[in-house]
C-alpha positions as CSV (number, residue, x, y, z in Angstrom):
1,M,-44.1,-16.4,56.9
2,H,-41.2,-17.9,55.1
3,S,-43.5,-20.1,52.9
4,R,-45.6,-17.1,51.9
5,T,-42.4,-15.1,50.9
6,L,-41.2,-18.1,48.8
7,A,-44.5,-18.4,47.1
8,R,-44.7,-14.7,46.3
9,A,-41.2,-14.8,44.9
10,T,-42.1,-17.8,42.8
11,A,-45.2,-16.1,41.4
12,I,-43.2,-13.0,40.5
13,A,-40.6,-15.1,38.7
14,V,-43.3,-16.9,36.8
15,S,-45.0,-13.7,35.8
16,V,-41.8,-12.1,34.6
17,G,-41.0,-15.2,32.5
18,I,-44.4,-15.2,30.9
19,G,-44.2,-11.5,30.1
20,T,-40.8,-12.0,28.6
21,A,-42.1,-14.8,26.4
22,L,-45.1,-12.8,25.3
23,M,-42.9,-9.8,24.4
24,G,-40.8,-12.1,22.2
25,T,-37.5,-11.2,23.9
26,S,-34.6,-13.1,22.5
27,P,-31.0,-13.4,23.7
28,V,-28.7,-10.6,22.4
29,A,-26.5,-11.7,19.5
30,A,-22.8,-11.5,20.0
31,A,-21.0,-8.7,18.2
32,P,-19.1,-9.7,15.1
33,G,-15.4,-10.0,15.3
34,P,-12.9,-7.7,13.6
35,T,-12.3,-8.1,9.9
36,P,-8.8,-9.3,8.7
37,L,-8.1,-5.7,7.6
38,Q,-9.0,-4.3,11.0
39,S,-6.9,-6.9,12.8
40,G,-3.9,-6.1,10.7
41,L,-4.3,-2.3,11.2
42,D,-4.6,-2.9,15.0
43,E,-1.3,-4.8,14.9
44,L,0.4,-1.9,13.0
45,I,-0.9,0.6,15.5
46,E,0.5,-1.4,18.4
47,S,3.9,-1.7,16.7
48,A,4.3,2.1,16.3
49,E,4.9,2.5,20.0
50,S,6.2,6.0,20.7
51,D,8.2,6.7,17.5
52,P,6.6,9.8,15.9
53,A,7.9,8.9,12.4
54,T,6.5,5.4,12.6
55,Q,3.2,6.7,13.9
56,A,2.9,9.1,11.0
57,G,3.7,6.4,8.5
58,I,1.2,4.0,10.0
59,D,-1.4,6.7,10.4
60,A,-1.3,7.3,6.6
61,V,-2.2,3.6,6.1
62,V,-5.0,3.8,8.7
63,Q,-6.5,6.9,7.3
64,Y,-6.6,5.5,3.8
65,A,-8.2,2.3,5.0
66,T,-10.7,4.1,7.2
67,H,-12.2,6.0,4.3
68,T,-12.3,2.9,2.0
69,D,-13.7,-0.5,2.7
70,A,-12.0,-3.8,1.8
71,D,-13.9,-4.4,-1.4
72,Q,-13.2,-0.9,-2.7
73,L,-9.5,-1.3,-1.9
74,R,-9.4,-4.4,-4.1
75,V,-11.1,-2.6,-6.9
76,I,-8.7,0.4,-6.6
77,A,-5.7,-2.0,-6.5
78,S,-6.8,-3.7,-9.7
79,A,-7.5,-0.5,-11.7
80,F,-4.9,2.1,-10.7
81,T,-1.2,2.7,-10.2
82,P,-0.3,1.5,-6.7
83,F,1.5,4.5,-5.1
84,A,-0.7,7.6,-5.5
85,Y,2.0,10.2,-5.7
86,A,5.7,10.8,-5.5
87,A,6.6,11.6,-1.9
88,P,7.7,15.1,-1.1
89,T,11.2,15.0,0.3
90,F,13.1,17.6,2.3
91,G,16.8,18.3,2.9
92,C,18.2,17.1,-0.4
93,G,19.5,20.6,-1.1
94,S,21.2,20.4,-4.5
95,N,17.9,20.2,-6.4
96,G,16.1,22.7,-4.2
97,P,14.6,22.6,-0.7
98,I,11.9,20.1,-1.7
99,T,12.5,17.1,-4.0
100,T,10.6,13.9,-4.5
101,I,11.1,10.1,-4.1
102,V,9.2,7.7,-6.4
103,A,8.1,4.6,-4.5
104,A,7.3,1.4,-6.3
105,A,6.7,-2.3,-5.8
106,S,7.3,-5.4,-7.9
107,T,6.0,-9.0,-7.6
108,N,6.2,-12.3,-9.5
109,A,3.2,-12.2,-11.7
110,P,2.1,-12.1,-15.4
111,D,2.2,-8.6,-16.7
112,D,-1.5,-8.6,-17.6
113,A,-2.4,-9.4,-14.0
114,L,-0.9,-6.2,-12.6
115,A,-2.1,-2.7,-12.5
116,G,1.0,-0.5,-12.0
117,N,3.0,-3.2,-10.2
118,A,6.2,-4.1,-11.9
119,S,6.7,-7.7,-12.8
120,D,10.0,-9.2,-11.6
121,L,10.8,-12.9,-12.0
122,N,13.5,-12.5,-9.3
123,V,10.9,-11.8,-6.7
124,T,9.8,-14.9,-4.8
125,P,6.1,-15.8,-5.4
126,S,3.6,-14.4,-2.8
127,T,6.1,-11.7,-1.8
128,L,6.3,-8.0,-2.5
129,R,9.5,-6.0,-3.2
130,F,9.4,-2.3,-2.3
131,S,11.9,0.1,-3.8
132,A,12.5,3.9,-3.8
133,T,14.0,6.1,-6.5
134,P,15.1,9.5,-5.2
135,A,15.3,12.6,-7.4
136,H,18.8,13.2,-6.1
137,P,22.1,12.4,-7.9
138,G,24.8,10.1,-6.6
139,T,24.8,6.9,-4.5
140,A,23.1,6.7,-1.1
141,L,25.4,6.2,1.8
142,A,22.7,4.9,4.2
143,S,19.0,4.1,4.1
144,G,16.5,4.9,6.9
145,L,13.5,4.2,4.7
146,V,10.7,2.2,6.2
147,V,7.6,0.5,4.8
148,A,4.4,-0.4,6.7
149,W,2.0,-2.8,5.0
150,V,-1.2,-4.8,5.6
151,N,-2.8,-7.6,3.5
152,V,-6.4,-6.7,3.2
153,N,-7.4,-10.3,2.5
154,T,-5.6,-12.0,5.4
155,G,-4.8,-9.4,7.9
156,A,-1.1,-10.1,7.8
157,S,0.9,-6.9,8.4
158,G,4.4,-5.7,9.2
159,V,6.8,-2.8,9.5
160,A,10.2,-3.3,7.7
161,P,13.2,-1.1,7.0
162,L,14.4,-0.9,3.4
163,D,17.8,-2.2,4.3
164,D,18.7,-4.5,1.4
165,M,22.3,-4.0,0.1
166,T,23.8,-4.1,-3.4
167,E,26.6,-6.5,-4.3
168,Y,29.0,-3.6,-3.6
169,G,27.7,-3.2,0.0
170,M,25.8,0.0,-0.7
171,P,22.1,0.6,0.2
172,S,19.8,-0.6,-2.6
173,L,16.8,1.3,-1.1
174,S,14.7,-1.8,-1.4
175,K,13.1,-4.6,0.7
176,T,11.2,-7.8,0.0
177,V,8.4,-8.7,2.5
178,E,6.4,-11.9,2.9
179,S,3.0,-10.4,2.2
180,G,1.2,-13.5,0.9
181,P,-1.3,-13.2,-2.0
182,G,-4.0,-10.6,-1.9
183,T,-4.4,-6.8,-1.9
184,V,-1.7,-5.1,0.0
185,L,-2.0,-1.5,1.4
186,A,1.3,0.1,2.3
187,S,3.0,3.3,3.1
188,M,6.7,4.3,2.8
189,W,8.6,7.0,4.6
190,G,12.0,7.7,6.2
191,I,15.5,9.2,5.5
192,I,18.3,8.7,3.1
193,D,21.8,9.9,3.6
194,Y,24.0,11.2,0.7
195,P,27.3,13.0,0.7
196,F,26.4,16.5,2.0
197,A,22.6,15.7,2.0
198,H,20.1,14.3,4.5
199,C,16.9,13.5,2.7
200,V,13.6,13.2,4.7
201,M,10.8,11.4,2.9
202,T,7.2,12.1,3.9
203,P,4.8,9.1,3.9
204,T,3.2,8.1,0.6
205,V,0.5,5.4,0.4
206,G,-0.2,2.8,-2.3
207,L,-2.1,-0.4,-3.1
208,F,-0.6,-3.5,-4.6
209,T,-1.9,-6.8,-6.0
210,V,0.0,-10.0,-5.2
211,P,-1.4,-12.9,-7.2
212,D,-1.8,-16.5,-6.1
213,E,0.3,-17.9,-8.9
214,P,3.8,-16.9,-10.1
215,K,4.7,-15.9,-13.7
216,T,5.5,-18.9,-15.8
217,A,6.6,-19.3,-19.4
218,P,4.4,-21.3,-21.7
219,V,5.5,-24.9,-22.1
220,L,5.4,-26.4,-25.6
221,D,4.3,-30.0,-25.7
222,T,6.6,-31.5,-28.4
223,A,5.1,-35.0,-27.9
224,R,1.7,-33.9,-29.1
225,V,1.0,-34.8,-32.8
226,I,-1.1,-32.2,-34.6
227,P,-3.0,-33.5,-37.7
228,G,-2.0,-31.8,-41.0
229,L,1.3,-30.5,-39.6
230,V,4.3,-31.9,-41.5
231,A,7.6,-32.0,-39.8
232,P,10.5,-30.3,-41.8
233,G,12.8,-32.7,-43.6
234,P,15.9,-32.5,-45.7
235,D,15.9,-30.1,-48.6
236,T,15.6,-32.2,-51.8
237,S,14.9,-29.4,-54.2
238,A,18.5,-29.1,-55.4
239,S,19.6,-31.6,-58.0
240,T,23.0,-33.2,-58.1
241,A,25.0,-33.9,-61.2
242,P,25.4,-37.6,-62.2
């Protein structure tokens, strides 16, 4: 009985194998891994934790990226002004219930390689310096501004407070991040304290291009001899009296 059962099982296995071969069934291909952009966005989402303000700022980046693929993001960054709009800001009082903050970014690059980015030789190559200019008079006492960014090309990402200080120890409302070269998608939001004012900035989203090479001044090769070019000599046109 045992031998008959074994033989029957063997026959069934052989017939199933033949049927599978005839049907041309092939192993299921493994699903492709996440893109660098998706990996960077996942890291941003995880970093938000339970802070509602951070979640809102990162969600602005995610929503922008969700409706635009990586190639389109690069095209937009190369053709348009990075931050799409001045961020509506509440609580600044003296200029009305709603004011604005203009967010910007600068990088070390030739002017003709940028589309809206400001060129700044003081910025280290492959980094991006974010800054904010509120429509509110006076000097800020404290900065609670934050920027969330993701490099579309590499997946590098981060959340950083704009906590740089001026030489006088006051908030500069700026921050330099190690983004690396590529197209950077970012959002900015947060609070700024002034005397008698507490400004709350809603998220604004922008795209930035960080080039591979820094801006360099052209170097004149003085050792090269150009045919037909006569070096200036002493002026012998004036005559002297004997």
